[in-house]
C-alpha positions as a Markdown table, in Angstrom:
| # | Residue | x | y | z |
|---|---|---|---|---|
| 1 | Unk | 78.9 | -17.8 | -81.4 |
| 2 | Unk | 78.3 | -19.5 | -78.0 |
| 3 | Unk | 76.1 | -22.3 | -79.3 |
| 4 | Unk | 77.5 | -25.3 | -77.4 |
| 5 | Unk | 75.0 | -27.9 | -78.5 |
| 6 | Unk | 73.3 | -28.1 | -81.9 |
| 7 | Unk | 71.9 | -31.3 | -83.3 |
| 8 | Unk | 69.6 | -32.2 | -86.2 |
| 9 | Unk | 67.0 | -34.6 | -84.7 |
| 10 | Unk | 65.4 | -35.4 | -88.1 |
| 11 | Unk | 64.8 | -33.7 | -91.4 |
| 12 | Unk | 62.3 | -31.3 | -89.9 |
| 13 | Unk | 63.5 | -30.9 | -86.3 |
| 14 | Unk | 66.5 | -29.2 | -84.7 |
| 15 | Unk | 67.6 | -28.5 | -81.2 |
| 16 | Unk | 70.3 | -26.1 | -79.8 |
| 17 | Unk | 71.7 | -24.8 | -76.5 |
| 18 | Unk | 73.2 | -21.3 | -76.1 |
| 19 | Unk | 75.8 | -20.6 | -73.3 |
| 20 | Unk | 75.0 | -17.0 | -72.4 |
| 21 | Unk | 78.3 | -15.0 | -72.1 |
| 22 | Unk | 77.2 | -11.8 | -74.0 |
| 23 | Unk | 75.9 | -8.5 | -72.6 |
| 24 | Unk | 72.4 | -7.2 | -73.2 |
| 25 | Unk | 73.6 | -4.8 | -75.9 |
| 26 | Unk | 75.4 | -7.5 | -77.9 |
| 27 | Unk | 72.5 | -9.9 | -77.8 |
| 28 | Unk | 70.0 | -7.1 | -78.7 |
| 29 | Unk | 72.2 | -6.1 | -81.7 |
| 30 | Unk | 71.6 | -9.5 | -83.2 |
| 31 | Unk | 67.9 | -9.2 | -83.1 |
| 32 | Unk | 65.1 | -7.3 | -84.9 |
| 33 | Unk | 62.7 | -6.2 | -82.2 |
| 34 | Unk | 59.4 | -4.3 | -82.4 |
| 35 | Unk | 58.2 | -1.8 | -79.8 |
| 36 | Unk | 56.2 | -4.4 | -77.9 |
| 37 | Unk | 59.3 | -6.6 | -77.5 |
| 38 | Unk | 61.5 | -3.7 | -76.5 |
| 39 | Unk | 58.9 | -2.7 | -73.9 |
| 40 | Unk | 58.8 | -6.2 | -72.6 |
| 41 | Unk | 62.6 | -6.3 | -72.2 |
| 42 | Unk | 62.6 | -3.0 | -70.4 |
| 43 | Unk | 60.1 | -4.4 | -67.9 |
| 44 | Unk | 62.2 | -7.4 | -67.0 |
| 45 | Unk | 63.9 | -6.3 | -63.8 |
| 46 | Unk | 66.1 | -9.4 | -63.2 |
| 47 | Unk | 69.2 | -9.1 | -65.4 |
| 48 | Unk | 69.7 | -12.8 | -65.9 |
| 49 | Unk | 66.1 | -13.3 | -67.0 |
| 50 | Unk | 66.6 | -10.5 | -69.5 |
| 51 | Unk | 69.7 | -12.2 | -71.0 |
| 52 | Unk | 67.9 | -15.5 | -71.1 |
| 53 | Unk | 65.0 | -13.9 | -73.1 |
| 54 | Unk | 67.4 | -12.3 | -75.5 |
| 55 | Unk | 69.6 | -15.4 | -76.0 |
| 56 | Unk | 66.6 | -17.6 | -76.7 |
| 57 | Unk | 65.4 | -15.2 | -79.4 |
| 58 | Unk | 68.9 | -15.2 | -80.9 |
| 59 | Unk | 68.7 | -19.0 | -81.1 |
| 60 | Unk | 65.3 | -18.8 | -82.8 |
| 61 | Unk | 66.7 | -16.3 | -85.4 |
| 62 | Unk | 69.8 | -18.4 | -85.9 |
| 63 | Unk | 67.8 | -21.6 | -86.4 |
| 64 | Unk | 65.2 | -20.1 | -88.7 |
| 65 | Unk | 67.9 | -18.2 | -90.6 |
| 66 | Unk | 65.9 | -15.4 | -92.0 |
| 67 | Unk | 66.7 | -11.7 | -92.3 |
| 68 | Unk | 63.0 | -10.9 | -91.8 |
| 69 | Unk | 61.2 | -9.9 | -88.6 |
| 70 | Unk | 60.0 | -13.0 | -86.7 |
| 71 | Unk | 56.5 | -12.5 | -85.3 |
| 72 | Unk | 56.4 | -14.5 | -82.0 |
| 73 | Unk | 54.4 | -14.4 | -78.8 |
| 74 | Unk | 52.8 | -16.8 | -76.3 |
| 75 | Unk | 49.4 | -18.5 | -76.7 |
| 76 | Unk | 46.8 | -18.6 | -73.9 |
| 77 | Unk | 48.6 | -21.5 | -72.1 |
| 78 | Unk | 52.0 | -19.8 | -72.3 |
| 79 | Unk | 53.5 | -21.8 | -75.2 |
| 80 | Unk | 55.6 | -19.6 | -77.6 |
| 81 | Unk | 54.1 | -19.4 | -81.0 |
| 82 | Unk | 55.8 | -18.2 | -84.2 |
| 83 | Unk | 53.3 | -16.6 | -86.6 |
| 84 | Unk | 55.6 | -15.5 | -89.4 |
| 85 | Unk | 57.0 | -19.0 | -90.3 |
| 86 | Unk | 55.5 | -22.5 | -90.2 |
| 87 | Unk | 57.5 | -23.7 | -87.2 |
| 88 | Unk | 56.6 | -25.2 | -83.9 |
| 89 | Unk | 58.9 | -24.1 | -81.1 |
| 90 | Unk | 59.7 | -24.7 | -77.4 |
| 91 | Unk | 62.0 | -22.6 | -75.3 |
| 92 | Unk | 63.7 | -23.2 | -71.9 |
| 93 | Unk | 66.2 | -21.3 | -69.7 |
| 94 | Unk | 68.4 | -22.3 | -66.8 |
| 95 | Unk | 71.1 | -20.1 | -65.3 |
| 96 | Unk | 73.5 | -19.1 | -68.1 |
| 97 | Unk | 71.8 | -21.3 | -70.7 |
| 98 | Unk | 69.0 | -21.0 | -73.2 |
| 99 | Unk | 67.6 | -24.0 | -75.1 |
| 100 | Unk | 65.4 | -24.2 | -78.2 |
| 101 | Unk | 63.8 | -27.0 | -80.2 |
| 102 | Unk | 62.2 | -26.2 | -83.5 |
| 103 | Unk | 60.2 | -28.3 | -85.9 |
| 104 | Unk | 58.4 | -27.9 | -89.2 |
| 105 | Unk | 55.8 | -30.6 | -88.6 |
| 106 | Unk | 56.0 | -32.0 | -85.1 |
| 107 | Unk | 54.8 | -30.7 | -81.7 |
| 108 | Unk | 57.9 | -30.1 | -79.5 |
| 109 | Unk | 58.8 | -29.6 | -75.9 |
| 110 | Unk | 62.2 | -28.9 | -74.3 |
| 111 | Unk | 63.4 | -28.3 | -70.8 |
| 112 | Unk | 66.8 | -27.4 | -69.4 |
| 113 | Unk | 67.6 | -27.5 | -65.7 |
| 114 | Unk | 70.5 | -26.9 | -63.3 |
| 115 | Unk | 70.8 | -29.7 | -60.8 |
| 116 | Unk | 69.6 | -28.7 | -57.3 |
| 117 | Unk | 68.8 | -30.6 | -54.1 |
| 118 | Unk | 65.6 | -28.6 | -53.9 |
| 119 | Unk | 64.0 | -31.2 | -56.1 |
| 120 | Unk | 64.0 | -33.5 | -53.1 |
| 121 | Unk | 61.6 | -31.1 | -51.3 |
| 122 | Unk | 59.0 | -31.2 | -54.2 |
| 123 | Unk | 59.2 | -34.8 | -55.4 |
| 124 | Unk | 55.9 | -35.7 | -53.9 |
| 125 | Unk | 54.3 | -33.0 | -56.0 |
| 126 | Unk | 55.3 | -34.4 | -59.4 |
| 127 | Unk | 56.0 | -38.2 | -58.9 |
| 128 | Unk | 53.0 | -40.5 | -59.6 |
| 129 | Unk | 52.2 | -43.3 | -57.2 |
| 130 | Unk | 54.1 | -45.8 | -59.4 |
| 131 | Unk | 57.1 | -43.5 | -59.9 |
| 132 | Unk | 57.3 | -43.1 | -56.1 |
| 133 | Unk | 57.5 | -46.9 | -55.8 |
| 134 | Unk | 60.4 | -47.4 | -58.3 |
| 135 | Unk | 62.2 | -44.3 | -56.9 |
| 136 | Unk | 61.7 | -45.4 | -53.3 |
| 137 | Unk | 65.3 | -46.6 | -52.9 |
| 138 | Unk | 66.8 | -44.3 | -55.5 |
| 139 | Unk | 69.1 | -41.7 | -54.0 |
| 140 | Unk | 70.1 | -40.0 | -57.2 |
| 141 | Unk | 69.2 | -36.3 | -57.4 |
| 142 | Unk | 70.2 | -36.5 | -61.1 |
| 143 | Unk | 67.5 | -39.1 | -61.8 |
| 144 | Unk | 64.9 | -37.0 | -60.0 |
| 145 | Unk | 65.9 | -33.9 | -62.0 |
| 146 | Unk | 65.6 | -35.9 | -65.2 |
| 147 | Unk | 62.0 | -37.0 | -64.2 |
| 148 | Unk | 61.1 | -33.4 | -63.3 |
| 149 | Unk | 62.6 | -32.1 | -66.6 |
| 150 | Unk | 61.0 | -34.8 | -68.7 |
| 151 | Unk | 57.6 | -33.9 | -67.3 |
| 152 | Unk | 58.3 | -30.2 | -68.0 |
| 153 | Unk | 59.0 | -31.1 | -71.6 |
| 154 | Unk | 55.8 | -33.2 | -71.9 |
| 155 | Unk | 53.8 | -30.3 | -70.5 |
| 156 | Unk | 55.3 | -27.9 | -73.1 |
| 157 | Unk | 54.7 | -30.4 | -75.8 |
| 158 | Unk | 51.0 | -30.7 | -75.0 |
| 159 | Unk | 50.5 | -27.0 | -75.7 |
| 160 | Unk | 47.1 | -26.7 | -74.0 |
| 161 | Unk | 48.2 | -26.2 | -70.3 |
| 162 | Unk | 46.1 | -27.3 | -67.3 |
| 163 | Unk | 48.1 | -30.5 | -66.6 |
| 164 | Unk | 48.6 | -32.5 | -63.3 |
| 165 | Unk | 52.2 | -33.7 | -63.3 |
| 166 | Unk | 51.3 | -36.6 | -61.0 |
| 167 | Unk | 48.2 | -37.8 | -62.7 |
| 168 | Unk | 48.6 | -36.9 | -66.4 |
| 169 | Unk | 52.3 | -37.3 | -67.0 |
| 170 | Unk | 53.4 | -40.9 | -66.3 |
| 171 | Unk | 56.9 | -42.2 | -66.9 |
| 172 | Unk | 58.1 | -45.8 | -67.2 |
| 173 | Unk | 61.0 | -46.8 | -65.1 |
| 174 | Unk | 64.4 | -46.2 | -66.7 |
| 175 | Unk | 68.1 | -46.9 | -66.0 |
| 176 | Unk | 70.1 | -43.7 | -65.5 |
| 177 | Unk | 72.8 | -43.0 | -68.1 |
| 178 | Unk | 74.6 | -39.9 | -69.4 |
| 179 | Unk | 72.1 | -39.9 | -72.2 |
| 180 | Unk | 69.1 | -42.0 | -73.0 |
| 181 | Unk | 65.3 | -42.1 | -73.6 |
| 182 | Unk | 62.3 | -42.5 | -71.4 |
| 183 | Unk | 59.0 | -44.0 | -72.4 |
| 184 | Unk | 56.0 | -42.1 | -71.1 |
| 185 | Unk | 52.3 | -41.9 | -71.3 |
| 186 | Unk | 50.4 | -38.6 | -71.5 |
| 187 | Unk | 47.0 | -39.4 | -70.0 |
| 188 | Unk | 44.4 | -36.6 | -69.7 |
| 189 | Unk | 40.7 | -37.2 | -70.1 |
| 190 | Unk | 40.0 | -38.4 | -73.6 |
| 191 | Unk | 43.6 | -37.7 | -74.8 |
| 192 | Unk | 46.1 | -40.5 | -74.4 |
| 193 | Unk | 49.4 | -40.9 | -76.2 |
| 194 | Unk | 52.7 | -42.8 | -75.6 |
| 195 | Unk | 55.7 | -40.6 | -76.2 |
| 196 | Unk | 59.5 | -40.9 | -76.1 |
| 197 | Unk | 61.5 | -38.3 | -74.1 |
| 198 | Unk | 65.2 | -37.9 | -74.8 |
| 199 | Unk | 67.6 | -36.7 | -72.1 |
| 200 | Unk | 71.2 | -35.7 | -71.8 |
| 201 | Unk | 73.2 | -35.2 | -68.5 |
| 202 | Unk | 75.9 | -32.5 | -69.0 |
| 203 | Unk | 78.4 | -31.1 | -66.5 |
| 204 | Unk | 76.4 | -27.9 | -65.8 |
| 205 | Unk | 72.8 | -28.9 | -66.8 |
| 206 | Unk | 70.3 | -31.6 | -67.6 |
| 207 | Unk | 68.3 | -31.3 | -70.8 |
| 208 | Unk | 65.2 | -33.2 | -72.0 |
| 209 | Unk | 63.2 | -32.9 | -75.2 |
| 210 | Unk | 60.3 | -34.5 | -77.1 |
| 211 | Unk | 59.3 | -34.2 | -80.8 |
| 212 | Unk | 56.2 | -36.1 | -81.8 |
């Protein structure tokens, strides 16, 4: 099984990454799909996106470890929701990788990204005024990718959508390592909460996650 990263975060929370090497037929054979899901897959025209969808569902099934059908869809803000078991879940894809974080009692968010210089072109869209200051002399694309990914994880953790990455998701300055944590503030209207985001820098991808 191509699970390359599988860690137990705490007694109720687990995270895993799947390296997608299988065909559509092999991935589908590992799943129990209803007609709605089969129709959804047939309407995905990009082959890589189809494989990402299937691999992420294989991860969910592996982590929940049940022979039963898993009822799962997205809520109004796009967050995946499992209705047949009491788990909170977050899903992310990048290239040939799918990532899942699953928890019995915490809200979760996860993001996986391939590094790209395109992040330089959009940094003003997601860096706050303060973040722009402490990144002013920073030339690391990796650090920018971690910030982008961390904010994606925060967005998914929030569950309710409608978030301004510059104004609502505020990261404290951090020192770049191969793995570490970032302190951040989610600040939106009457809801404020300090959170810790974890990150890992791998050869082929960057991954961030939050469980709170």
